[in-house]
Structures are given as structure tokens and as C-alpha cells.
VOTI-797184 format. One record per atom (N, C-alpha, C): residue in one letter; z, y, x. Coordinates in steps of 0.001 Angstrom, whole numbers, padded with zeros to 6 digits, always signed. Example, Ala and Ser with C-alpha at 12.3 -4.5 7.8 and 13.67 -1.06 7.14 Angstrom:
2
A+007800-005690+013190/A+007800-004500+012300/A+007800-003300+013200/S+007080-002250+012850/S+007140-001060+013670/S+007870+000030+012900/
END
This chain:
379
M+033771+015425-027549/M+033412+015900-026590/M+034063+015127-025437/D+035350+014506-025639/D+035429+014216-023999/D+034722+012723-024419/T+034359+012266-025212/T+033644+010681-025413/T+031848+011041-025075/I+031559+011906-025450/I+030028+013078-024487/I+029684+012613-023540/V+031153+013556-022548/V+030929+013555-021440/V+030770+012524-020326/Q+031823+012164-020586/Q+032376+010645-019970/Q+030723+009795-020303/R+030005+009522-021015/R+029008+009093-021437/R+028513+010096-020404/K+028214+011086-020437/K+026767+011489-019222/K+027812+011249-017645/D+028364+011381-017311/D+029382+011106-016600/D+029033+009476-015659/D+029119+008656-016745/D+028737+007167-016932/D+027294+007416-016081/I+026339+007897-016376/I+025071+007761-017081/I+024677+008296-014928/V+025160+009576-014933/V+024838+010123-013755/V+025747+008867-012601/E+026582+008774-012981/E+027277+007899-011480/E+026151+006487-011437/S+026080+006237-012538/S+024952+005217-011862/S+023529+005686-011052/I+023166+005935-011723/I+022520+006508-011248/I+022344+007240-009650/R+023548+008019-009060/R+024373+008391-007981/R+024149+007093-006649/E+025062+006781-007747/E+026154+005106-006978/E+024014+004712-005799/G+022860+004488-006925/G+021829+003674-006252/G+021558+004169-005871/A+021250+005915-005347/A+020701+006656-004978/A+021474+006403-003316/Y+022479+006499-003690/Y+023524+006054-002179/Y+023526+004802-001563/D+023446+003686-002522/D+023339+002870-001898/D+021990+001480-001304/N+020881+002905-001994/N+019282+003300-000776/N+019648+003352+000085/V+020147+004221+000606/V+020163+005380+001742/V+020906+004722+002995/D+022524+004208+002058/D+023108+003317+003374/D+022330+001655+003589/E+021539+001270+002660/E+020512-000397+003243/E+019350+000624+004456/N+019628+001707+004537/N+017898+002033+005354/N+018909+002028+006742/E+018466+001594+007278/E+019234+001553+008814/E+018428+002350+009596/N+017214+003747+009052/N+016706+004098+010092/N+016851+005624+009568/I+017679+005602+008246/I+018195+007007+008234/I+019862+007344+007954/D+019904+008294+008841/D+021535+008905+008526/D+021789+009837+007957/L+022457+009685+006738/L+023344+010801+005714/L+024792+011954+006132/L+024201+013273+006439/L+025463+014200+007051/L+025263+014813+005681/E+026586+014480+005133/E+026710+015569+004094/E+027609+016656+004838/D+026683+017800+005386/D+027377+019088+005419/D+026708+020403+005733/H+026633+021477+005767/H+025796+022534+005170/H+024705+022514+006746/G+023613+023271+006333/G+022677+023185+007607/G+021750+024544+007462/V+022053+024358+009033/V+021183+026428+009316/V+020645+025990+010639/F+019721+026683+010411/F+018361+026476+011282/F+018647+027804+012600/E+018915+027526+013083/E+018579+027999+014842/E+017422+028614+015357/S+016660+027510+015321/S+014701+027608+015463/S+013841+027153+014460/A+013003+026709+014900/A+012171+026536+013494/A+012391+024167+014363/H+012135+024144+015208/H+012789+022694+015138/H+014322+022518+015925/E+015148+022913+014890/E+016737+022980+015465/E+017451+023283+014692/L+018395+022100+014334/L+019498+022823+013200/L+020938+022733+013472/H+021694+023338+013611/H+023019+023249+013188/H+023670+022937+011915/V+024402+021683+011590/V+025343+021083+010700/V+026329+021075+011230/G+027294+021531+010023/G+028674+021156+010682/G+029120+021828+012323/D+029537+020455+012738/D+029694+020628+013975/D+028375+020200+015610/R+027487+019882+014492/R+026537+019413+015776/R+025376+019628+015178/T+024453+019677+016172/T+022662+020304+016297/T+022368+019402+016353/L+021394+019294+015236/L+019826+018395+015552/L+018668+019016+015880/T+017616+018413+016031/T+016041+019152+016410/T+015367+017570+016042/A+014403+018260+015874/A+013032+017186+015106/A+011785+018354+015077/D+010952+017169+015751/D+009357+017764+015791/D+008627+018322+013920/R+009804+017586+013140/R+009173+017879+011481/R+010519+017839+010475/I+010927+018776+010145/I+011561+018815+009087/I+011291+019154+008176/V+011919+018838+006697/V+011568+018519+005468/V+012812+019882+004796/I+012615+020825+003977/I+013282+021426+003283/I+013255+021632+002014/N+014270+021266+001606/N+014253+020758+000040/N+015437+020615-000399/T+016381+022399+000249/T+017215+022729-000744/T+017628+023277-002341/G+016579+022409-002949/G+016646+022975-004374/G+017150+024733-004813/A+017813+024747-006306/A+016947+026303-006409/A+018499+025871-007680/R+019103+027089-007916/R+020065+027276-009116/R+020242+028112-009933/P+020608+028130-011126/P+020917+029422-011597/P+020533+030577-011136/L+019920+031114-012056/L+019749+032906-011956/L+021442+033674-012419/R+021515+034591-011939/R+022397+035796-012185/R+021451+036787-012149/P+021154+037075-013623/P+020284+038424-013766/P+021084+040020-014047/P+020539+040547-013539/P+020977+041899-013452/P+021689+043226-014855/I+023314+042417-015421/I+023378+042529-016499/I+024446+043143-015986/D+024705+044810-016998/D+026085+045403-016467/D+026731+044548-017234/G+028379+043934-016111/G+029995+043578-016592/G+029940+042345-016352/L+028104+042226-015752/L+028304+040657-015489/L+029757+039559-015014/D+029714+040586-013533/D+030730+040218-012509/D+031900+040434-012884/E+032379+040929-014240/E+033550+041060-014490/E+034245+040119-015450/V+033029+039455-016493/V+033109+038704-017638/V+032983+036762-016932/E+034009+036297-017521/E+033389+034491-016867/E+032172+034355-018257/V+031323+033653-017125/V+029593+033312-018022/V+029781+031713-017695/L+029180+031094-018409/L+028587+029693-017988/L+027378+030209-017332/D+027086+028472-016846/D+025411+028189-017209/D+025555+027400-016996/S+023780+026493-016993/S+024231+025024-016536/S+024308+023768-016427/T+024994+024202-015714/T+026017+023324-014743/T+026939+022989-015603/D+027692+024133-015715/D+029483+024309-016752/D+028667+023723-017659/M+027538+024162-018520/M+027920+023180-019592/M+028191+021716-020254/L+027411+021208-018803/L+027558+019553-018870/L+029189+019005-018852/F+030285+019555-018558/F+031401+019561-018082/F+032331+020323-019205/L+031866+020780-019912/L+032674+021343-020893/L+033614+020317-021720/D+034444+020231-022132/D+035412+019173-023019/D+035700+019555-023962/E+035325+020446-024777/E+035760+020572-026256/E+034454+022141-026613/V+033978+021591-027707/V+033052+022488-028624/V+033392+024488-028482/P+032502+024980-027991/P+032800+026575-028293/P+032968+026495-029517/E+033554+027468-029954/E+033187+028441-031548/E+032403+029090-031296/S+032127+030073-030301/S+030686+030615-030378/S+030337+030727-028997/L+029189+030611-029046/L+027995+030229-028242/L+026811+031246-028007/V+026728+032645-026855/V+025206+033512-027137/V+025226+032885-026002/V+023108+031847-025963/V+022801+031763-024614/V+021835+032962-024655/I+022071+033335-023201/I+020800+034603-022786/I+019661+033537-022036/G+018815+033612-022602/G+017435+033252-022547/G+016942+032883-023515/G+016036+032530-023537/G+015115+031065-025226/G+014204+030598-024221/G+014306+030005-022701/G+013283+029299-022108/G+013378+027937-022621/Y+013333+027343-021899/Y+013825+025602-021807/Y+014933+025313-021700/V+015939+025868-021160/V+016831+025774-021086/V+017598+026338-022045/G+018036+027356-022086/G+018374+027910-023011/G+018284+027368-024565/A+016998+026870-024411/A+016549+025954-025991/A+017255+024836-026049/E+017234+023869-025210/E+017531+022649-024932/E+019405+022683-025692/Y+019645+023605-024717/Y+021574+023970-024794/Y+021748+024427-026568/A+021217+025275-026631/A+021319+025897-027975/A+021348+025193-028499/Q+020253+024343-029216/Q+020486+023433-029978/Q+021574+022971-029737/M+021782+021801-029006/M+022428+020638-028525/M+023858+021650-029037/Y+024392+022408-028660/Y+025632+022794-028533/Y+025868+023417-030510/S+024946+024031-031243/S+024680+024894-032071/S+025019+022805-033923/R+024573+021730-032805/R+024994+020857-033363/R+026148+019957-033608/F+026703+020846-032318/F+027928+019840-032221/F+029097+020414-032734/G+028331+021829-033496/G+029191+022515-034381/G+029368+024279-034023/A+029340+024478-033134/A+029161+026013-032312/A+028620+027071-033279/D+029018+028002-033383/D+027693+029315-033975/D+027093+029224-033069/V+025858+029775-032809/V+025285+029554-031397/V+024019+031140-032085/T+023606+031989-030766/T+023040+033091-030963/T+021997+033394-029565/I+020978+033300-029716/I+020025+033287-028578/I+019277+034655-028491/F+019716+035302-027103/F+018709+036706-026395/F+018028+036007-026021/Q+016298+036879-026639/Q+015308+036500-025687/Q+014539+037181-024781/R+014601+038247-023711/R+013669+039353-023233/R+012268+039054-023971/G+011979+038349-023848/G+010462+038377-024157/G+010525+037841-026403/D+009052+037997-026251/D+008589+038747-027540/D+008722+037178-028404/R+009159+035543-027766/R+009543+034608-028649/R+009726+033352-027731/L+010623+032933-028010/L+011250+031749-027398/L+009927+030596-026790/L+010453+029715-025727/L+009382+029108-024702/L+008360+029346-024753/P+008356+030736-023936/P+006914+032148-023790/P+005729+031541-023050/R+006330+029801-022632/R+005159+029405-021819/R+003881+028323-022485/E+004462+027750-023982/E+004147+027114-024304/E+003121+028231-025865/E+002000+027411-025926/E+001533+027952-026858/E+002125+028704-027981/P+001858+029764-028287/P+002616+030276-030214/P+002949+029530-030556/D+002382+028817-031376/D+002612+028118-032949/D+003187+026682-032630/V+003799+026134-031208/V+004499+025832-030509/V+005445+026620-030650/S+005817+027583-029847/S+007148+028226-030596/S+007106+028853-031818/T+006437+028547-032714/T+006834+029491-033838/T+007120+027984-034746/V+007048+027190-034154/V+007615+025434-034954/V+009246+025451-034630/I+009677+025808-032893/I+010235+025898-032780/I+011578+027134-033034/E+010954+027820-033561/E+011200+029004-033991/E+011935+028477-035104/D+011368+028318-036002/D+011770+027596-037958/D+012567+026329-037642/V+012755+025890-036453/V+013690+024532-037398/V+015064+025113-036496/F+015175+025998-035669/F+016809+027379-035388/F+016452+028350-036492/T+016348+028293-037370/T+016621+029757-037812/T+016284+028175-039324/Q+016174+027780-039746/Q+016904+025997-040499/Q+017868+025891-039450/E+018615+025536-038861/E+020050+024945-038375/E+020636+025809-037856/E+020418+027468-038408/E+021395+029145-038444/E+021445+028822-037346/I+020728+028763-036087/I+020771+029043-034735/I+020631+031029-035311/D+020938+031627-034854/D+020705+033420-034516/D+019471+033294-033626/V+019041+033369-033406/V+017775+033851-032828/V+017101+035853-032843/H+016910+036088-031444/H+016710+037681-031163/H+015930+037241-030126/T+014937+037694-030513/T+013609+037612-029617/T+012990+039242-029243/E+012596+040366-027681/E+012113+041177-027483/E+013895+042045-027605/T+014371+041299-027339/T+015927+041437-027323/T+017000+041726-025853/P+016572+042262-024892/P+017287+041701-023971/P+018222+042085-023746/V+019258+041013-022499/V+021078+041621-023178/V+021322+042297-021516/T+022204+043527-022762/T+022107+045014-020702/T+023184+044705-020591/T+024445+044747-021218/T+025892+045058-021307/T+026411+043659-021914/L+027313+043586-020202/L+029314+042156-020786/L+030389+042638-020839/A+031513+042265-021362/A+032424+042684-021927/A+033065+042267-022304/S+034781+042167-021382/S+035780+041597-021826/S+036313+042186-023549/D+037009+041276-024065/D+037530+041806-025373/D+038342+040322-025980/G+039901+040586-024782/G+040828+039290-025093/G+040254+038197-024474/D+040287+036806-024960/D+039156+036083-024443/D+038228+035696-025146/D+037654+036466-025428/D+036291+036605-025873/D+035056+037459-025436/V+033802+037416-025191/V+032697+038182-024968/V+032086+039590-026053/I+031849+040717-025421/I+031508+041408-026385/I+029596+041243-025619/V+029316+041421-026431/V+027261+040834-025884/V+026983+042113-026386/A+026098+043264-025281/A+025384+044316-025891/A+023858+043961-025624/A+022459+043953-026263/A+021572+044062-026095/A+020799+045118-026911/D+019293+045280-026131/D+018421+046121-027343/D+017486+045524-027815/G+017089+045511-028982/G+016543+045011-029310/G+015521+045806-030194/P+013954+045670-031008/P+012651+045535-030981/P+013680+047367-032034/D+014646+047018-033216/D+014861+048203-034017/D+015903+048627-033763/G+016472+048643-032311/G+017618+049420-031923/G+019081+048403-031758/P+020262+048863-030705/P+020713+048097-030068/P+021780+047231-031157/V+021605+045598-030670/V+022555+044871-031503/V+023759+044074-030497/E+024551+043989-031261/E+025994+043600-030168/E+026657+042573-031030/T+027364+041560-030534/T+028154+040095-031271/T+028784+039821-029585/T+029997+039286-030623/T+030786+039072-029876/T+031253+037178-029791/A+030861+036576-028067/A+031966+035573-028646/A+032283+034161-027952/S+032859+033494-028344/S+033987+033287-027294/S+032878+032475-025480/D+032040+032618-025776/D+031352+031464-024403/D+029709+032535-024447/V+029652+032288-023124/V+028551+032855-022571/V+028014+032016-021589/L+026511+031566-022610/L+025452+030477-021381/L+024697+031789-020300/L+024274+031801-019625/L+023506+032105-018786/L+022135+031216-018690/A+021554+031845-019255/A+019875+030630-018731/A+019010+031856-019301/A+018388+032279-017479/A+017754+033329-017713/A+016126+032695-016357/G+016931+031270-016029/G+015515+031396-014988/G+016691+030343-013428/R+015529+030683-012789/R+016691+029947-011222/R+015318+030952-010445/Q+016942+030257-008869/Q+016580+030820-007358/Q+016306+029904-006831/P+016098+030094-005903/P+016113+028883-004749/P+017422+028966-003739/N+017631+028356-003389/N+018789+027587-002041/N+018332+028216-000607/T+017688+029655-000939/T+017185+029934+000756/T+018477+030990+001035/D+018893+031584+000714/D+019806+031871+001050/D+021011+031114+002226/G+021019+031855+003343/G+022097+031584+004153/G+021827+030276+004964/I+020113+029836+005413/I+020257+028156+006301/I+019108+029197+007032/G+019148+030297+007381/G+018566+030648+008717/G+017217+030638+008515/L+016485+031069+006883/L+015036+030407+007456/L+014353+031672+008545/D+014796+032818+008844/D+014604+033946+009362/D+014520+033825+010844/K+015368+032618+011436/K+015608+032836+012526/K+014393+031118+013283/A+014417+030263+011907/A+012733+029789+012068/A+011375+030062+011974/G+011375+031488+011487/G+010291+031984+011387/G+009235+031674+010061/I+010156+031122+009373/I+009789+030776+007776/I+010087+031807+006569/E+009076+032082+006204/E+008702+033087+005192/E+008471+033053+003819/T+009078+033654+002476/T+009901+033517+001665/T+008919+034926+000858/D+008391+034297-000831/D+008514+035855-001090/D+009006+036343-001938/E+008400+037401-002499/E+009368+038244-002992/E+011152+037867-004223/R+010874+036612-004364/R+011589+036291-005132/R+012901+035040-004342/G+012100+034598-003196/G+013296+034243-002014/G+012696+032764-002446/F+011997+032123-002962/F+011095+030888-002507/F+009769+030653-001533/V+010538+029349-000911/V+010011+029018+000521/V+008062+029163-000291/E+007574+029807+000695/E+005626+030389+001399/E+005383+029329+001062/T+004606+028067+001035/T+003926+026840+001566/T+002039+026816+000820/D+001559+026368+001334/D+000362+025857+001077/D+000249+024530+000278/D-000927+023908-000187/D-001144+023479-000975/D-000408+021543-000340/S-000617+021775+000360/S+000465+020242+001559/S+001705+020571+002164/F+002059+021855+001186/F+003785+021673+001628/F+004314+022591+003700/R+003104+022519+003833/R+003288+023675+004938/R+004391+024297+004860/T+005134+025181+005890/T+005863+025982+005483/T+004677+027081+006654/T+005603+028495+007055/T+005233+029417+007868/T+005378+028995+009193/A+006190+027831+009390/A+006876+027497+010769/A+005779+025993+010934/D+005503+026177+012079/D+004504+024501+012392/D+005610+023302+012780/G+005101+022818+012018/G+006074+021085+011300/G+007147+021509+010660/V+007289+022435+009993/V+007757+022580+008782/V+007925+022474+007276/Y+007983+021783+006471/Y+007886+021665+005245/Y+008693+022012+003975/A+008694+022382+002551/A+009291+022314+001849/A+008412+021808+000695/I+009177+021188-000156/I+008952+020626-001560/I+010081+020936-002279/G+009827+020217-003820/G+010711+020476-004987/G+011149+022270-005288/D+011618+022841-006210/D+012300+024046-006097/D+012410+024737-005585/V+012664+024548-004127/V+012938+025888-003223/V+012038+026253-003439/S+010650+025753-003748/S+008945+026510-003012/S+008238+026603-004122/G+009341+027175-005535/G+008617+027739-006792/G+008879+026735-007506/P+007712+027222-008511/P+007208+026278-009764/P+005751+025086-009362/P+005854+024147-009982/P+006384+024111-011142/P+007852+023067-010518/M+009315+023983-011855/M+010402+022933-011076/M+010709+022228-012192/F+010523+020765-011998/F+011067+019837-011826/F+011127+018851-011347/T+011838+017601-012448/T+012270+016607-011361/T+011071+015347-011419/H+010293+015627-012210/H+009367+014799-011961/H+008274+015690-010718/S+007464+016571-011503/S+007029+016959-009603/S+007852+017150-008238/A+009181+017512-008396/A+009468+016792-006880/A+009316+015448-006627/R+009863+014478-007267/R+009711+013787-007030/R+008044+013147-006546/D+006890+013738-007030/D+005694+014045-006740/D+005263+014534-005576/D+005922+015568-005075/D+006315+015816-003859/D+006558+014782-002268/A+007815+014525-003146/A+008108+014025-001734/A+007301+012635-001879/D+006729+011823-002666/D+005812+011174-002731/D+004794+011152-001476/L+004065+012679-001821/L+002920+013073-001238/L+003120+013399+000358/L+003690+013678+000289/L+004545+014285+001901/L+004726+013000+001996/Y+005756+012231+001728/Y+005923+010636+002105/Y+004753+010258+003320/R+003052+010525+002038/R+002165+009722+002698/R+001195+010383+003776/H+001846+011544+003691/H+001100+012323+004842/H+002078+012233+005788/L+002793+012033+006003/L+003743+012074+006724/L+004434+010631+008115/A+004134+009491+007172/A+004008+008413+007247/A+002969+007530+007325/K+002222+008228+006475/K+001014+006553+006651/K-000288+007638+006772/D-000574+008991+007227/D-001160+009940+007249/D-002562+010241+006428/E-001852+010106+005710/E-002944+010743+004832/E-002808+012123+004781/E-003653+012411+004113/E-003871+014097+003894/E-004055+013814+002328/I-002971+015002+002271/I-002686+015567+000730/I-002806+016566+000263/S-002881+017204-001114/S-002532+018374-001648/S-002417+018550-003350/T-001894+019587-003825/T-001293+019648-004772/T-002666+020216-005940/E-003272+021066-005247/E-004668+021358-005830/E-005227+020732-006990/G-005258+021316-007856/G-005564+020565-009476/G-004610+019330-009458/R-003135+019173-009019/R-002731+018253-009165/R-002207+018055-011373/T-002517+017394-011512/T-001839+017288-013369/T-000463+017386-013097/V+000252+018200-013877/V+001006+018962-013725/V+002300+018732-015428/P+002868+017840-016428/P+002711+017703-017437/P+004660+018130-017411/W+004977+018955-019006/W+006696+018620-018558/W+006877+018490-020263/A+007960+018331-020613/A+008402+018391-021790/A+009865+019533-022004/V+009959+019618-023491/V+011038+020299-023743/V+012184+020063-024813/F+013403+018933-024656/F+013681+017682-025210/F+014302+019112-026169/T+014058+019365-027200/T+014309+020060-028136/T+013928+019140-029499/D+014322+019247-030492/D+014454+018118-031561/D+013811+019288-032361/P+012305+019397-033310/P+011350+018368-031778/P+011054+018617-031059/Q+010485+017254-029915/Q+010549+017350-029338/Q+008894+018456-028320/V+009109+019089-027380/V+007652+019449-027062/V+006872+018417-025612/G+006226+018583-026127/G+004674+017793-024429/G+004008+018906-024023/H+003620+018505-022890/H+003047+019915-022831/H+002027+019136-021632/V+000543+019585-021104/V-000324+019073-020368/V-000975+020295-020270/G-001400+020775-018610/G-002516+020889-018961/G-002867+023035-019332/L-003731+023215-019810/L-004054+024655-019934/L-003331+024799-021228/T-002933+025869-021607/T-002603+026532-023675/T-004585+026981-023438/E-004539+027394-024783/E-006252+028073-025301/E-006031+029441-024810/Q-005288+030266-024896/Q-005391+031428-023909/Q-005548+031042-022458/E-004577+030404-021592/E-005125+029902-020358/E-006868+029587-019941/A-007379+028593-021043/A-008768+028315-020512/A-009290+029439-021049/Q-008935+030086-022336/Q-010429+031814-022191/Q-010043+032831-021212/E-008938+032515-019865/E-009160+033747-019765/E-009552+032758-018091/Q-009677+032224-018182/Q-010273+031223-017044/Q-012161+031065-017482/G-012445+031696-018041/G-014085+031994-018472/G-014667+030270-019552/Y-013339+029421-019814/Y-013946+028647-020129/Y-014686+028912-021980/E-015749+028454-022148/E-016193+028443-023903/E-015036+027564-024710/V-014223+027924-025387/V-013156+026890-025651/V-013045+025977-026766/G-012817+024735-026940/G-012655+023806-028234/G-011059+023474-028447/I-011139+023144-029999/I-010131+022971-030446/I-009338+022032-031302/G-009141+020734-031317/G-008579+020201-032488/G-007197+019579-031987/R-006845+019651-033817/R-005369+020030-034272/R-005260+019336-035072/Q-004105+018645-035367/Q-003644+017677-036535/Q-002265+017820-036375/D-001949+018305-037543/D-000649+018462-038155/D-000176+016868-038119/F+001239+017207-038415/F+002091+015564-038901/F+002455+015582-039541/D+002729+016622-040771/D+003087+016638-042085/D+001557+015959-042878/E+000639+015563-042364/E-000748+014908-042933/E-001097+013893-042291/Q+000329+012845-041640/Q-000359+011557-040784/Q+001048+010935-041482/G+000626+009232-041481/G+001481+007828-042490/G+002487+008245-041424/K+002888+007749-040492/K+003719+007125-039650/K+005066+008711-039401/P+005085+010183-039315/P+005741+010777-039469/P+006101+011535-040877/K+005597+011516-042315/K+006153+010804-043584/K+006920+009927-043572/A+006625+008978-042692/A+007919+007381-043010/A+008647+007901-042211/L+009064+008501-041244/L+010417+008975-040503/L+010653+009907-040881/G+010033+011345-042301/G+010838+012256-042499/G+010893+012849-041604/E+010001+012639-040156/E+009934+013675-038921/E+008284+014491-039460/T+008002+015502-040120/T+006821+015948-040570/T+006577+017988-039422/E+007867+018283-038800/E+007223+019486-038428/E+006541+019364-037140/G+005790+020347-037033/G+004726+020046-035693/G+003248+019986-035643/F+003374+019112-034669/F+001480+019061-034660/F+000513+018299-032953/V-000002+018286-033457/V-001189+017527-032170/V-002083+018855-031769/K-001920+019335-030395/K-003331+020963-030249/K-004203+020264-028752/L-005331+020228-028977/L-006157+019957-027441/L-006858+020874-028094/V-007618+021394-026390/V-008197+022616-025475/V-009040+022048-025308/T-010095+021903-025211/T-011071+021414-024119/T-011729+022175-023867/D-012981+021992-023029/D-014134+022736-022777/D-015412+022528-023875/A-015956+023655-024334/A-016538+023349-025620/A-018206+022643-024545/D-018155+023280-023647/D-019594+022843-023325/D-019531+021372-022605/T-018489+021139-022246/T-019088+019531-021725/T-018144+018967-022616/D-017041+019327-023532/D-016261+017821-024676/D-014984+017580-023570/E-014922+018233-022332/E-013659+017612-021659/E-012328+018279-021677/L-011343+017700-021745/L-009910+017861-022328/L-009164+018851-020934/L-008597+019913-021360/L-008343+020516-020497/L-006938+021202-020983/G-006395+020696-021754/G-004825+020796-022058/G-004739+020524-023537/A-003565+020140-023817/A-002622+018872-024820/A-001725+019319-025122/H-001078+020161-026567/H+000141+020233-026694/H+000511+019808-027935/V+001872+018933-028093/V+002647+018455-029142/V+004066+018416-029626/V+003959+018796-031162/V+005174+019542-030797/V+005589+018562-032253/G+006760+017491-031739/G+007389+016971-033160/G+008275+015322-032085/E+007876+014902-033372/E+009134+014226-033012/E+008670+013165-032363/Q+009233+012742-030818/Q+008425+012238-029510/Q+007706+012630-028871/G+007195+014130-029242/G+006575+015163-028026/G+006664+014462-026632/A+007587+014047-026720/A+007436+014071-024800/A+007172+013214-024253/E+006770+011708-024985/E+006350+010496-024776/E+005109+010126-025828/I+004825+011207-026827/I+003427+011513-026930/I+002428+011820-025857/V+002813+012555-025976/V+001846+013668-024874/V+000849+012848-023292/H+001701+011823-022998/H+001162+010632-021636/H+000061+010177-021888/E-000848+009971-022813/E-001710+009167-023007/E-002703+010759-022864/L-002349+012157-022889/L-003286+013168-023019/L-002620+013259-021033/V-001881+013402-020423/V-002038+013124-019138/V-002883+012566-018108/L-002634+011295-019170/L-003584+010204-018266/L-005134+010703-018923/A-005534+011026-019989/A-006724+011114-020276/A-007087+012353-018871/I-006722+013707-019122/I-006354+015071-017984/I-007382+014636-016965/E-006446+013279-016474/E-006046+012826-015011/E-007384+012242-014640/L-008110+011175-015459/L-009406+010559-016031/L-010707+011668-016391/G-010526+013032-016629/G-011507+013313-016624/G-011911+012987-018773/A-010867+012637-019170/A-011408+012004-020776/A-012241+013279-021509/T-012857+012708-022186/T-013927+014317-023223/T-013181+013562-024722/A-013324+014998-025719/A-012755+014353-026740/A-013138+013314-027801/E-014294+013193-027240/E-015250+012059-028195/E-015071+011119-027416/Q-014074+010492-026546/Q-013860+009493-025753/Q-012548+008736-026470/I-011803+009835-027143/I-010323+009976-026991/I-010469+009445-028692/A-011619+010384-029607/A-011738+010304-030409/A-012021+008331-031387/E-012477+008218-030223/E-013743+007273-030329/E-012568+005834-029306/T-011798+006173-029556/T-010247+005126-028757/T-009936+004802-030066/M-009485+003193-030086/M-008240+002784-031508/M-007588+002933-031540/H-006414+003766-031938/H-004924+004339-032515/H-004683+002929-032890/I-003391+002124-033198/I-002634+001957-033570/I-002172+002358-035057/H-001782+001661-036486/H-001905+002574-037292/H-000906+002463-038473/P+000119+002600-038612/P+000705+003165-038478/P+001950+003918-037475/T+000854+004710-036214/T+001853+005165-035119/T+002130+006852-035090/L+002525+007374-034394/L+002890+008747-033489/L+001430+009232-032831/P+001168+008385-031884/P-000048+008936-031592/P-001358+008641-031957/E-001382+008002-032793/E-003227+007919-033865/E-003745+009626-034539/S-002162+010861-034369/S-002761+011734-034730/S-003578+012682-032760/I-003585+012154-032043/I-004091+012381-030938/I-005498+012055-031182/N-006075+010760-032080/N-007016+010811-032129/N-007560+011566-033241/S-007017+011875-034956/S-007266+012459-035417/S-007672+013636-035049/A-006572+014651-034221/A-007031+015983-033635/A-008477+015944-032546/A-008259+014640-032237/A-009433+014739-030937/A-010851+014852-032103/G-010822+014806-033598/G-012121+014217-034056/G-012179+015494-034246/G-011909+016481-034299/G-012125+018166-034577/G-012325+018663-033550/A-012342+018645-032069/A-012310+019061-030789/A-013468+019867-031049/H-014627+019128-031166/H-015820+019937-030683/H-015553+021461-031514/K-015421+021538-032304/K-015396+022815-033280/K-014291+024207-032393/P-015976+025115-032127/P-015289+026163-030836/P-013730+027450-031289/S-013002+028237-031050/S-012061+028505-031728/S-012034+029704-032319/
END
């Protein structure tokens, strides 16, 4: 673990140093590393200084959510940041939450050697994914002896010496286990407390996220918010795109909007999950006549050659126009494969066009070609 953590630290530090160098080399940027608080919509108190500006951008991010669990404040728990600094593998680990963060850490530490249990409030892991994607991941976790409890919210945490007793309500009654460590992976909350938003007239929603329009404007004139602080989608790449769009508006006077923006994402489990666009259910709820194309990896040459046959490619189309509405990949390199489909949606491609596009054999992405060939069938 020392070697693993040191390697992570070295990579992160090299990226961080590059960011600092870029700031240092730009004579138009002054960097103040201190706590900033709004005094008004165009005035900030930062350390012992007062700054004024016509335009202010809030980009304070988010942090792990602490859900309302009895005893949470009386026991020592870990969050997603803490997990990156552990210098030894927990003997046993309970993960509270079965979303992206919970699933990734659960599998990672299981493979490191911890005895891992997941408690998920919802009825399946990765609830934002297609149900059959969740099934693949749950089956793999079962094979790897990760104990998964769905529809089982944690109700109480209590100390037992150096261990933690975790009590939950399962569909068949109470569930209790004891673990050396507990990871909270139950979502994220915005860093909007303690920065004086009320003094600036900046409104937030019921969860504390800054309210913005599709051009990042807050309820205070000249004040913008980008990244996680304004709510989903909360990904590094979408935050970077926020910054790029806002730069184009502020520096180049371009009209911008996030309406209709294509935002892909991935879950870095093994197998990986790649997601872009609508799920089948979402497309149906939006009134589309849906077409489905699917290709399982266990029927393809490259996955067989690699010995990585779990998973599939699933395409969701508008059956009337044949246009691609969504794409879902679970399998070897799923996060890489999905990018072809991100571009396809961005360019308004049809399933027929994808099916007629030659793909190299044997490769993993040729499964996209095969899936597109069957996308005309109604679901």
C-alpha cells in the first residue's frame, strides 16, 4: 500500500505542479490561497483583503455527504478522500452507498484484500445506469465475494472497540455486521456554506447547490457558478467544459448554453461502464418510440481472445428517425469504447450510419457496429 499511495501522490503532484506553473507564468493572474466570503454581490473578503469585481465566478466544488445515520458522529468513518491516503488495507470494509464512488472503492479494496460489504439504499447498484448494466456489475461483485445488500439503508453506527457495528434495514428484516472500517459513499454536497451567498443575493436549491441558468448565471447579476457547486452533472470533464464555455462567453463575448449538451461518464470498475445519452426508460418517458440494438461481448472475437467476455454494448435509438439517443457499454475498456458513441450522438448519427461504418477486426469497438445492425427493432 505504501508503494501504491506513493505512486498516486507522485502522479497527482505532477499534475498539480503543472497547474501552479501555468498560473505562475500568467502575469494576469493573482492567486490568493485563503477563505473567501461575499460581502455583497461584487465584494469579497479574502483573508485580510477586500476584493471587488464586476464579474465573479463561484467554483468551490463539493464534498462527501454525511447522511442522517444514528451514531455517525460518534464513530470514525472514512470518505472518498480518506481512502486515497490509507497506508494499509482494512481487514474489513463496509461501504455505505452503491453508486459510482462506492462501487469503485468496494472492488478496489476487495482486490487489495479487504473483506468488503456494500449497503445500498436503492434496489440495485449504479442506479443511474441501465438495469442490465447494474446486473453485470453485481454478478461480477458476487463472483469476487463482495457482499452486496440492496434495498438496505444503514440506520445505525456504533463503536465496538476498534471496530464499527453497522445496522441496516433489509427487505427481509434487520441486517447487522461489524467492520474494521466504514466508507461513506452516499453522495456529495456543495461547498456553499460559510461563503456569504445570502449577502450577495445568490439563491441555492433545497440541497444547497447554487441555482444557475444554462449560461451559468446565478440570481446575482454578474455572478456565475460552474462545476460541482451548481449540481449535476458532477464530473471533472463537465466542470472543465463549464469553464471552457464560460471563458468563451466572458473573454470572447460568445453566446453559450448547456441546453442539450452531451455529457458522457464512466464507472471505473472492472468491467468498466461507459454511458452517454438516454437510457431506454428515459427515452420512453420522453415519448420516443424506442429502438434497441445490443451486442454481447461473449459473442465477439476480441473479448474472447482477451478472456474478458462480461458485458455488452447497448444502443437506444429513436425508432422513427433511427437517430442515436443513448449508448451504454459495460465491459473491457467500456470507458474508452463509448467515445465513438459520444461523437455519434453529438453529430446526430443514425444507427444505420454506425452499422455501415467499417470497424477493424478484431477489436472491442466492432461490437458497436454489430449492435447498430440490430437497432431498428422496436423494444
